[in-house]
SERO-4910 file (N, C-alpha, C, O; in steps of 0.05 Angstrom, whole numbers):
BEGIN
 pado doro    nc1    nc2    nc3   cac1   cac2   cac3    cc1    cc2    cc3    oc1    oc2    oc3
  Met    A     17    -24      0      0      0      0     17     25      0     12     44    -15
  Leu    A     38     25     17     56     48     19     70     52     -8     74     75    -16
  Gly    A     77     30    -21     91     32    -47     73     45    -68     82     62    -84
  Lys    A     47     38    -68     28     50    -87     25     80    -82     24     96   -100
  Ile    A     23     87    -56     21    115    -49     45    131    -59     43    153    -69
  Leu    A     69    119    -55     94    132    -63     94    135    -94    102    156   -104
  Ser    A     86    114   -108     86    116   -137     67    137   -148     74    153   -165
  Ile    A     43    138   -136     23    158   -144     33    186   -138     30    204   -154
  Ser    A     46    189   -114     56    215   -106     78    225   -126     79    248   -133
  Met    A     94    206   -134    116    213   -153    104    221   -180    113    240   -192
  Leu    A     84    207   -189     72    214   -215     58    241   -214     59    256   -233
  Val    A     45    247   -191     33    273   -187     54    295   -187     50    316   -199
  Phe    A     76    290   -173     98    309   -172    109    315   -200    114    338   -208
  Ile    A    112    293   -216    122    296   -243    102    313   -260    110    331   -274
  Gly    A     76    307   -257     56    321   -272     55    351   -265     51    367   -283
  Ile    A     60    357   -240     59    385   -231     85    400   -240     83    423   -249
  Thr    A    108    386   -239    133    400   -243    141    402   -273    157    419   -280
  Phe    A    131    383   -289    139    384   -317    134    412   -330    153    423   -341
  Pro    A    110    423   -328    106    449   -340    122    471   -327    130    491   -340
  Ile    A    127    469   -301    143    489   -287    172    489   -297    183    510   -303
  Phe    A    183    465   -297    211    462   -307    212    471   -336    232    483   -345
  Tyr    A    192    464   -352    193    471   -380    193    502   -384    206    513   -401
  Leu    A    177    515   -368    176    544   -369    204    556   -363    213    575   -376
  Gly    A    218    544   -343    245    553   -337    264    548   -361    281    565   -367
  Ala    A    260    525   -375    276    519   -398    272    540   -420    291    549   -433
  Val    A    247    547   -425    241    567   -445    254    594   -439    265    607   -457
  Ile    A    252    602   -414    264    627   -406    295    627   -410    306    646   -421
  Ile    A    307    605   -402    336    602   -406    343    603   -436    362    616   -444
  Trp    A    327    588   -452    332    588   -481    330    616   -493    347    624   -509
  Leu    A    309    631   -485    305    657   -496    328    676   -488    337    693   -504
  Leu    A    338    673   -463    359    691   -453    387    685   -464    404    702   -465
  Thr    A    391    659   -471    419    651   -477    422    641   -506    445    635   -514
  Tyr    A    400    640   -522    402    628   -548    423    641   -566    438    627   -580
  His    A    426    668   -565    445    681   -582    473    684   -569    492    693   -582
  Leu    A    475    676   -543    500    679   -529    514    652   -525    538    650   -520
  Asp    A    498    630   -526    508    604   -520    501    585   -543    481    571   -543
  Ala    A    519    585   -563    513    570   -588    509    540   -583    494    527   -597
  His    A    523    530   -564    521    501   -558    498    494   -540    492    470   -536
  Leu    A    485    514   -528    463    510   -509    472    495   -484    457    478   -474
  Arg    A    496    501   -475    506    488   -452    490    493   -427    483    475   -412
  Leu    A    484    519   -422    469    526   -398    441    512   -398    433    501   -377
  Leu    A    428    511   -420    402    498   -422    406    468   -416    389    456   -403
  His    A    427    456   -426    432    427   -421    436    422   -392    425    403   -380
  Tyr    A    452    439   -378    458    435   -350    432    439   -334    428    426   -313
  Tyr    A    415    457   -342    389    460   -329    373    435   -333    359    427   -315
  Thr    A    374    423   -357    360    398   -362    371    376   -344    356    359   -335
  Cys    A    397    375   -340    409    356   -322    397    359   -294    391    339   -280
  Phe    A    394    384   -285    382    389   -259    353    380   -258    345    367   -239
  Trp    A    338    386   -279    310    378   -281    308    348   -278    292    338   -262
  Ala    A    323    333   -294    322    304   -294    331    293   -267    319    274   -257
  Ser    A    352    304   -256    364    294   -231    345    297   -207    345    281   -189
  Thr    A    328    318   -209    309    323   -187    293    298   -180    288    292   -157
  Tyr    A    284    284   -200    266    261   -196    281    237   -183    269    221   -169
  Thr    A    307    236   -188    323    214   -175    331    222   -147    334    205   -129
  Trp    A    333    248   -142    341    257   -115    318    254    -95    323    248    -72
  Ile    A    293    258   -104    271    259    -85    259    231    -80    243    228    -61
  Met    A    265    211    -97    253    185    -94    267    170    -70    290    163    -72
  Pro    A    252    167    -48    265    156    -24    275    127    -26    291    119    -10
  Thr    A    264    112    -45    272     84    -47    295     79    -66    305     57    -69
  Trp    A    305    101    -79    327     98    -98    353    107    -85    354    129    -74
  Arg    A    373     90    -86    400     97    -76    419     95   -100    424     73   -110
  Ile    A    429    117   -109    445    118   -133    473    128   -126    476    149   -114
  Lys    A    493    112   -134    521    120   -130    534    122   -157    532    104   -174
  Ile    A    548    144   -162    561    149   -188    591    152   -183    600    168   -166
  Asp    A    607    136   -198    636    138   -196    648    147   -222    637    141   -244
  Gly    A    671    160   -221    687    166   -245    681    192   -259    690    196   -282
  Arg    A    666    210   -247    661    235   -260    687    249   -268    688    263   -288
  Glu    A    707    246   -251    732    259   -255    747    250   -281    765    263   -290
  Lys    A    738    228   -292    750    218   -317    741    233   -342    752    230   -363
  Cys    A    720    249   -339    709    264   -361    726    290   -364    724    308   -348
  Arg    A    742    291   -385    759    315   -389    742    339   -397    725    338   -415
  Lys    A    747    361   -383    732    385   -389    738    395   -417    761    398   -425
  Gly    A    717    400   -433    720    410   -460    726    389   -481    728    396   -504
  Ala    A    728    363   -473    733    342   -492    708    335   -507    686    338   -497
  Thr    A    711    326   -532    689    317   -548    690    287   -550    710    275   -558
  Tyr    A    668    274   -541    667    245   -540    644    234   -556    624    248   -562
  Val    A    646    209   -564    623    192   -569    619    176   -543    635    159   -536
  Ile    A    597    182   -529    592    169   -503    573    146   -507    552    149   -521
  Val    A    579    123   -496    562    100   -499    555     89   -471    572     89   -453
  Ser    A    531     79   -468    522     68   -442    505     44   -448    491     42   -468
  Asn    A    506     25   -429    486      3   -430    459     13   -423    456     36   -412
  His    A    438     -2   -428    411      8   -426    393    -13   -413    387    -34   -426
  Gln    A    384     -8   -388    367    -27   -374    339    -16   -369    320    -32   -365
  Ser    A    336     10   -370    310     22   -362    309     51   -372    330     63   -379
  Gln    A    285     62   -373    283     91   -378    296    108   -357    304    131   -361
  Leu    A    299     96   -333    313    110   -311    342    116   -318    354    135   -307
  Asp    A    354    100   -336    381    105   -345    385    134   -354    406    146   -348
  Ile    A    366    144   -368    369    171   -379    371    192   -356    388    210   -357
  Leu    A    354    188   -335    355    207   -313    382    204   -298    394    224   -290
  Val    A    390    179   -293    415    175   -279    439    186   -295    457    198   -283
  Asn    A    439    183   -321    461    193   -337    462    224   -337    483    236   -338
  Phe    A    439    237   -335    438    266   -333    452    275   -307    462    297   -305
  Arg    A    452    258   -286    465    265   -261    495    268   -263    508    278   -245
  Leu    A    507    260   -285    535    265   -290    541    294   -294    564    303   -290
  Phe    A    521    310   -303    524    338   -310    548    340   -330    565    358   -327
  Leu    A    547    322   -349    567    322   -371    553    332   -396    531    324   -402
  Phe    A    566    350   -410    553    362   -434    553    343   -457    574    332   -464
  Tyr    A    530    339   -469    527    323   -493    500    328   -507    482    340   -495
  Lys    A    498    318   -531    472    316   -545    464    287   -546    478    270   -557
  Ile    A    442    281   -533    434    253   -531    417    245   -556    402    260   -566
  Val    A    421    220   -564    405    209   -586    382    194   -573    386    177   -556
  Ser    A    358    200   -581    334    188   -569    313    182   -591    312    195   -611
  Lys    A    297    162   -585    276    154   -605    256    177   -608    251    192   -589
  Ser    A    244    178   -631    227    200   -638    203    203   -620    193    225   -616
  Glu    A    193    180   -609    170    181   -591    175    199   -567    156    212   -557
  Met    A    200    200   -557    206    217   -534    203    246   -539    196    262   -521
  Phe    A    207    254   -564    205    283   -571    176    292   -572    171    316   -574
  Arg    A    158    273   -572    129    280   -572    117    281   -545     93    288   -542
  Val    A    132    275   -524    122    276   -496    119    306   -489    138    321   -491
  Pro    A     95    314   -480     92    343   -473    113    352   -452    120    338   -434
  Phe    A    121    376   -456    141    390   -439    169    377   -441    187    391   -449
  Met    A    172    352   -434    198    340   -435    208    338   -463    231    346   -469
  Gly    A    192    328   -482    200    326   -510    204    353   -522    222    357   -538
  Trp    A    188    372   -514    191    400   -525    218    411   -515    232    425   -531
  Asn    A    226    405   -491    252    414   -481    274    400   -496    295    412   -501
  Met    A    270    375   -503    291    361   -519    296    375   -546    319    377   -555
  Arg    A    275    385   -558    278    400   -583    292    427   -578    308    435   -594
  Leu    A    286    440   -555    300    465   -549    330    460   -547    346    477   -555
  Asn    A    337    437   -535    365    430   -531    379    421   -557    403    417   -557
  Arg    A    363    417   -578    374    406   -603    386    378   -599    407    372   -610
  Tyr    A    373    363   -582    380    335   -580    373    321   -606    359    332   -623
  Ile    A    384    296   -609    383    284   -636    362    262   -637    361    244   -621
  Glu    A    344    265   -656    321    247   -659    327    224   -677    340    227   -698
  Leu    A    318    200   -668    321    176   -684    293    164   -690    279    157   -672
  Val    A    287    162   -716    262    148   -724    270    119   -728    283    113   -749
  Arg    A    263    102   -710    272     74   -712    257     59   -733    234     64   -739
  Gly    A    271     40   -746    259     23   -767    256     38   -793    241     29   -810
  Asn    A    269     60   -796    267     77   -820    295     84   -829    309     98   -815
  Lys    A    302     75   -853    329     80   -864    335    110   -866    357    119   -860
  Asp    A    316    125   -875    320    154   -877    323    167   -850    339    185   -846
  Gly    A    308    156   -830    310    166   -803    338    161   -791    349    178   -777
  Val    A    349    137   -796    375    130   -786    396    147   -800    415    157   -787
  Arg    A    393    151   -826    413    167   -841    413    196   -830    434    208   -826
  Lys    A    389    207   -825    387    234   -814    399    236   -787    413    255   -780
  Met    A    395    215   -770    407    215   -743    437    215   -745    450    230   -731
  Met    A    448    199   -763    477    198   -766    488    225   -776    509    234   -766
  Glu    A    474    238   -794    483    264   -804    482    285   -782    500    301   -779
  Asp    A    461    284   -765    459    303   -743    481    298   -722    491    317   -711
  Cys    A    487    272   -717    509    266   -699    536    276   -709    552    287   -694
  Glu    A    541    272   -735    566    281   -747    568    312   -745    589    322   -739
  Lys    A    546    326   -749    546    355   -747    552    363   -718    567    382   -713
  Ala    A    539    349   -699    543    356   -671    572    352   -663    584    369   -649
  Leu    A    584    330   -671    612    325   -665    631    345   -678    650    354   -666
  Ala    A    624    353   -702    641    373   -717    640    400   -702    658    416   -704
  Glu    A    618    405   -688    615    430   -673    625    427   -644    619    444   -627
  Ser    A    639    405   -639    652    400   -612    631    394   -591    636    400   -567
  Asn    A    609    382   -599    589    372   -580    593    341   -577    594    327   -597
  Ser    A    596    332   -552    595    303   -548    568    292   -556    548    306   -554
  Val    A    567    267   -564    543    254   -572    539    229   -554    558    213   -550
  Phe    A    515    226   -543    509    204   -525    490    184   -538    469    191   -548
  Ile    A    499    159   -540    484    138   -554    482    113   -537    502    105   -524
  Tyr    A    459    100   -537    456     73   -525    459     53   -548    440     48   -563
  Pro    A    483     41   -550    488     24   -574    473     -2   -575    471    -15   -596
  Glu    A    460    -11   -553    443    -34   -554    418    -28   -570    405    -47   -580
  Gly    A    411     -3   -572    388      5   -588    361      5   -573    343     19   -580
  Thr    A    359    -12   -552    335    -14   -536    343    -25   -509    365    -33   -505
  Arg    A    324    -25   -490    329    -34   -463    334    -64   -463    321    -80   -476
  Ser    A    353    -72   -446    359   -101   -443    337   -113   -424    333   -103   -403
  Pro    A    324   -135   -433    303   -146   -416    314   -160   -391    298   -163   -372
  Asp    A    339   -168   -391    349   -183   -368    373   -169   -354    385   -180   -336
  Gly    A    380   -145   -363    402   -130   -351    429   -136   -363    448   -121   -358
  Glu    A    431   -157   -378    457   -163   -391    461   -146   -416    441   -137   -428
  Ile    A    486   -141   -423    492   -123   -445    489   -138   -471    503   -158   -476
  Lys    A    471   -130   -488    465   -143   -513    484   -134   -535    501   -117   -531
  Asp    A    481   -146   -559    498   -138   -581    495   -108   -587    473    -97   -584
  Phe    A    516    -96   -596    516    -68   -602    510    -63   -632    520    -77   -649
  Lys    A    494    -42   -637    492    -32   -664    517    -15   -669    530     -6   -650
  Leu    A    524    -10   -694    550      0   -701    551     31   -704    573     42   -708
  Gly    A    529     44   -703    528     73   -709    547     89   -692    561    106   -703
  Ala    A    548     84   -666    565    100   -648    595     97   -656    610    117   -654
  Phe    A    602     74   -665    630     68   -670    638     78   -698    661     85   -703
  Ile    A    619     78   -716    624     91   -742    629    121   -738    647    132   -750
  Leu    A    613    133   -721    616    162   -715    643    168   -703    657    187   -711
  Ala    A    651    151   -683    677    156   -669    700    154   -688    719    170   -686
  Lys    A    699    134   -706    722    131   -724    722    153   -745    743    164   -752
  Lys    A    698    161   -755    697    182   -775    706    209   -764    720    224   -777
  Ala    A    697    215   -740    704    241   -727    731    240   -713    741    261   -705
  Gln    A    742    216   -710    768    212   -697    767    224   -668    786    238   -660
  Val    A    746    217   -654    744    226   -626    744    202   -607    738    180   -616
  Pro    A    751    206   -582    752    183   -563    724    174   -556    704    188   -559
  Ile    A    723    149   -548    698    137   -538    698    137   -508    718    129   -496
  Leu    A    676    145   -496    674    146   -466    652    126   -458    628    132   -461
  Pro    A    660    102   -448    640     83   -440    629     89   -411    644     97   -394
  Ile    A    603     84   -408    590     86   -382    574     61   -377    561     50   -394
  Val    A    576     51   -352    562     26   -345    545     31   -321    555     44   -301
  Leu    A    520     22   -321    503     25   -298    488     -2   -293    486    -18   -311
  Thr    A    479     -5   -269    465    -30   -262    442    -25   -242    442     -6   -227
  Asn    A    423    -43   -243    400    -44   -225    378    -24   -231    358    -24   -217
  Thr    A    381     -8   -252    360     11   -259    335     -4   -269    312      5   -265
  Gly    A    339    -27   -282    316    -42   -292    299    -53   -270    275    -57   -274
  Lys    A    310    -58   -247    294    -67   -224    280    -45   -211    258    -48   -200
  Ala    A    292    -21   -211    279      2   -198    257     14   -215    237     23   -204
  Leu    A    260     13   -241    239     23   -259    236      4   -282    246      9   -304
  Pro    A    222    -18   -278    217    -37   -300    199    -24   -321    187     -4   -316
  Lys    A    197    -37   -344    180    -27   -366    151    -26   -357    141    -45   -346
  Trp    A    138     -3   -362    110      1   -356    104      0   -326     80     -3   -318
  Lys    A    124      3   -308    118      1   -280    139     17   -264    162     18   -271
  Met    A    130     30   -242    148     42   -223    149     25   -198    129     23   -184
  Glu    A    171     12   -194    174     -6   -171    184     10   -147    207     17   -145
  Ser    A    165     16   -128    171     34   -106    174     20    -80    179     33    -59
  Ser    A    171     -7    -79    173    -21    -54    202    -30    -50    215    -39    -69
  Gly    A    212    -27    -25    240    -35    -19    260    -14    -29    253      4    -44
  Ile    A    285    -18    -21    306     -1    -28    320    -12    -53    327    -35    -54
  His    A    324      5    -73    337     -3    -98    364     12   -100    366     36   -102
  Arg    A    385     -4    -98    412      7    -99    423      5   -128    424    -17   -140
  Met    A    430     28   -139    439     29   -167    467     41   -167    474     58   -151
  Lys    A    483     33   -186    509     44   -190    514     51   -219    505     37   -237
  Glu    A    529     73   -222    538     81   -249    567     87   -247    577     99   -228
  Arg    A    582     78   -268    611     83   -268    620     93   -296    614     80   -316
  Val    A    635    114   -295    648    124   -320    674    109   -322    691    111   -304
  Leu    A    678     96   -345    703     81   -350    724    100   -362    718    123   -369
  Asp    A    749     91   -363    770    107   -377    762    111   -406    752     92   -419
  Glu    A    767    134   -416    761    139   -444    780    122   -461    802    115   -453
  Ile    A    770    115   -485    785     99   -504    794    118   -526    778    126   -542
  Pro    A    820    126   -527    829    145   -547    826    135   -575    827    110   -579
  Tyr    A    824    153   -594    821    145   -622    844    127   -631    839    108   -646
  Glu    A    868    133   -621    891    118   -630    889     88   -623    901     71   -637
  Lys    A    873     81   -603    870     54   -594    853     37   -613    855     13   -615
  Phe    A    835     51   -628    817     36   -646    820     45   -675    805     37   -693
  Ala    A    839     63   -680    842     74   -707    846     53   -729    836     55   -751
  Lys    A    861     32   -722    867     11   -741    848    -13   -739    851    -33   -754
  Leu    A    829    -11   -721    809    -33   -719    785    -27   -738    780     -4   -745
  Ser    A    771    -48   -745    747    -45   -761    725    -34   -741    729    -35   -717
  Val    A    703    -25   -753    681    -16   -736    671    -39   -719    666    -35   -695
  Glu    A    669    -63   -730    659    -86   -715    679    -93   -692    670    -99   -670
  Glu    A    704    -91   -697    724    -97   -677    723    -75   -655    727    -82   -631
  Thr    A    719    -51   -663    717    -29   -643    693    -33   -625    695    -30   -600
  Ala    A    670    -40   -636    646    -46   -620    651    -69   -601    642    -67   -578
  Ala    A    664    -90   -611    669   -113   -594    688   -106   -571    685   -115   -548
  Leu    A    708    -89   -577    727    -80   -556    713    -65   -534    717    -71   -510
  Val    A    697    -46   -541    683    -30   -522    663    -47   -506    660    -44   -482
  Arg    A    648    -64   -520    628    -81   -507    642    -99   -487    631   -104   -465
  Gly    A    666   -109   -493    680   -126   -475    687   -112   -449    684   -123   -427
  Phe    A    697    -87   -452    703    -71   -428    678    -67   -411    679    -69   -386
  Met    A    656    -61   -424    631    -55   -409    620    -80   -396    609    -78   -373
  Ile    A    621   -103   -409    611   -128   -397    627   -134   -371    616   -142   -351
  Ala    A    654   -132   -373    671   -137   -350    664   -118   -327    663   -126   -303
  Glu    A    659    -92   -333    653    -73   -312    626    -78   -300    622    -74   -277
  Leu    A    607    -86   -317    580    -92   -307    581   -115   -286    567   -113   -266
  Ala    A    597   -135   -291    600   -157   -272    611   -146   -245    602   -155   -224
  Arg    A    630   -128   -247    641   -117   -222    620   -100   -207    618   -101   -183
  Leu    A    605    -84   -222    584    -68   -210    563    -85   -197    554    -79   -174
  Asn    A    554   -106   -210    534   -123   -199    544   -135   -172    528   -137   -153
  Ala    A    569   -143   -172    580   -155   -147    581   -134   -125    575   -140   -102
  Glu    A    588   -109   -132    590    -88   -112    562    -81   -101    559    -77    -77
  Val    A    542    -80   -118    515    -74   -109    505    -96    -91    492    -90    -70
  Lys    A    511   -121    -97    503   -143    -81    516   -141    -53    503   -146    -33
  Asn    A    542   -135    -53    556   -133    -27    546   -109    -11    544   -111     14
  Asp    A    540    -87    -24    529    -64    -10    503    -71      4    498    -63     26
  Gly    A    486    -86    -10    460    -94      1    464   -112     26    449   -109     45
  Leu    A    484   -129     25    489   -147     48    500   -131     71    491   -136     94
  Val    A    518   -112     66    529    -97     88    509    -79    101    509    -76    125
  Lys    A    491    -67     85    472    -48     95    446    -60    104    429    -47    116
  Ser    A    442    -86     99    418   -100    108    417   -102    138    438   -108    150
  Pro    A    394    -97    152    393    -98    181    401   -125    193    412   -126    215
  Ser    A    397   -146    177    403   -173    187    433   -179    186    441   -200    196
  His    A    449   -161    175    478   -165    173    493   -143    189    517   -140    185
  Arg    A    480   -129    205    493   -108    220    510   -121    243    524   -106    258
***
């Protein structure tokens, strides 16, 4: 019962705050559009907007490691595994500047989707060759303008939390633009926010870790497929470590193990 009340309260809070946060985004956009070509301030405001919902949820415990590995001013192709829609909110908590690639349906969500368009985030029409081509062109343009690009290379959420095969778009972009790849791994978000459900009962411990960047020189002579396999291997190994850490944290913090 308490879990249902918490879930409903969270949804009500989201419904109330979406238009308020969006109004703030519009004001920032109007005031900075001609002064901030990359829309950095608007993006950092969006990071705050998204992070708010993870900060106030009392059943979510999120730990993020490795922020210091993100070089200030560097342009990356950023890749992350994908377990839940919650991943997007958790990744915004990095307060790292990027243009995220997201499916077209998200751009149609009132207030949130409208803010994504203000930020000039990159839209992907899935299952459409022209849509994929346009997405790649938009990513190339963003990278050429020194904007990092954030992509979930699995293409969709993993149903079991394991890292699935990668689509090659992110790695084509990194090789073409000759920019480093920044891998990010997170775990347990799928249990905290499963598809079509907000799981609010019990404590959900989640971890996110920024891995060492992979410089262009390390994959310059590799094929796109080999580059994807290299990055996926690093991320699979890190996911195993994160899962073990989350499990140990739960044992240590459980009342029965004090």
